[in-house]
C-alpha positions as CSV (number, residue, x, y, z in Angstrom):
1,X,139.9,117.3,123.1
2,X,141.9,114.1,123.4
3,X,145.2,113.8,121.6
4,X,143.7,111.2,119.2
5,X,140.9,113.6,118.1
6,X,141.3,115.4,114.8
7,X,139.3,118.0,113.1
8,X,139.8,118.5,109.4
9,X,139.8,122.1,108.3
10,X,140.1,123.9,105.1
11,X,140.4,127.7,105.0
12,X,138.9,127.7,108.6
13,X,135.8,125.8,107.5
14,X,135.2,122.1,108.4
15,X,135.7,119.7,105.6
16,X,132.5,117.8,104.7
17,X,133.0,114.1,104.1
18,X,131.8,113.0,100.6
19,X,129.0,110.8,101.9
20,X,127.6,113.7,104.0
21,X,127.7,116.1,101.0
22,X,126.0,113.5,98.8
23,X,123.3,113.0,101.5
24,X,122.6,116.7,101.7
25,X,122.4,116.9,98.0
26,X,120.0,114.0,97.9
27,X,117.7,115.5,100.6
28,X,117.7,118.8,98.7
29,X,116.9,117.2,95.4
30,X,114.0,115.2,96.8
31,X,112.7,118.4,98.6
32,X,112.9,120.3,95.3
33,X,110.5,117.9,93.8
34,X,107.9,118.9,96.4
35,X,108.8,122.6,96.5
36,X,109.8,123.4,92.9
37,X,108.5,127.0,92.7
38,X,107.5,128.0,96.2
39,X,109.5,130.7,97.9
40,X,111.2,129.8,101.2
41,X,108.9,130.5,104.1
42,X,110.0,132.9,106.8
43,X,108.0,131.8,109.9
44,X,109.0,129.7,113.0
45,X,108.9,126.0,112.1
46,X,108.7,122.5,113.6
47,X,110.9,119.8,111.9
48,X,110.0,116.1,112.4
49,X,112.5,113.5,111.2
50,X,111.8,109.8,111.6
51,X,114.5,107.2,110.5
52,X,112.9,103.9,109.7
53,X,115.8,101.5,109.8
54,X,116.3,97.8,109.1
55,X,118.6,96.9,112.0
56,X,117.6,96.3,115.7
57,X,119.2,99.6,116.5
58,X,121.3,102.3,114.9
59,X,124.2,104.3,116.3
60,X,123.5,107.7,114.8
61,X,122.8,110.5,117.3
62,X,119.7,112.5,117.0
63,X,121.5,115.8,116.5
64,X,123.8,114.2,113.8
65,X,120.7,112.9,112.0
66,X,118.8,116.2,112.0
67,X,121.5,118.8,111.3
68,X,122.4,117.8,107.8
69,X,118.7,117.7,106.9
70,X,118.2,121.2,108.3
71,X,121.2,122.4,106.3
72,X,120.0,120.8,103.1
73,X,116.5,122.5,103.3
74,X,117.8,126.0,104.2
75,X,117.2,128.4,101.3
76,X,114.8,126.1,99.7
77,X,112.0,125.3,102.1
78,X,112.8,128.0,104.7
79,X,115.2,131.0,104.6
80,X,117.5,129.9,107.4
81,X,117.6,126.9,109.8
82,X,117.4,129.3,112.7
83,X,113.7,129.3,111.9
84,X,113.4,125.7,113.3
85,X,112.2,126.4,116.9
86,X,110.9,122.9,117.5
87,X,112.3,119.6,116.4
88,X,111.3,116.0,116.9
89,X,113.4,113.0,115.9
90,X,112.8,109.3,116.2
91,X,114.6,106.1,115.2
92,X,112.2,103.2,114.5
93,X,112.8,99.7,113.3
94,X,110.9,99.3,110.0
95,X,109.9,95.8,110.9
96,X,107.9,96.9,113.9
97,X,104.2,96.7,114.4
98,X,102.4,99.9,113.4
99,X,98.9,101.1,113.8
100,X,98.1,103.0,110.6
101,X,95.2,105.4,110.1
102,X,94.9,107.9,107.3
103,X,98.3,107.0,106.0
104,X,99.7,109.7,103.7
105,X,100.7,108.9,100.2
106,X,104.3,109.8,101.1
107,X,104.3,107.2,103.9
108,X,102.5,104.6,101.8
109,X,105.2,104.8,99.0
110,X,108.0,104.7,101.5
111,X,106.6,101.7,103.4
112,X,105.7,100.0,100.1
113,X,109.3,100.1,99.1
114,X,110.2,97.7,101.8
115,X,113.5,99.4,102.6
116,X,114.7,101.8,105.3
117,X,113.8,105.4,104.7
118,X,113.8,108.8,106.4
119,X,110.5,110.7,106.8
120,X,110.7,114.5,107.0
121,X,107.9,116.8,107.9
122,X,108.0,120.6,108.2
123,X,105.1,122.5,109.6
124,X,104.4,125.8,111.4
125,X,105.8,125.8,114.9
126,X,103.3,125.5,117.7
127,X,102.7,128.5,120.0
128,X,105.4,129.0,122.6
129,X,103.0,130.8,125.0
130,X,102.6,127.5,126.9
131,X,105.6,126.0,128.7
132,X,106.6,122.5,127.9
């Protein structure tokens, strides 16, 4: 670690910046609308996250994009984020050309809003009997 690097700690736990805490709370609130009474699942899962952005490129790393989302959904959608055995992330300019077939209502609402958005899909993980 360089001498200019700093890690903020409070009682041996990292301090969560306000914007990150707000983002996690927002993700959890939106997920609660879709999973209001269902118990968290306890099976291996695949998490897909697509960030449709408005700029030509974005500087967020894939792991920094996915981890707060995983944390926000733990205990609500699934028991623990260790259940995520497969993950896929993508960053895509929202002004790109897309071939759309059987567009889900969720995607249609998001694209119809005309602003950047994050699409999150959770599904049962594929079999790990075959090597990648």
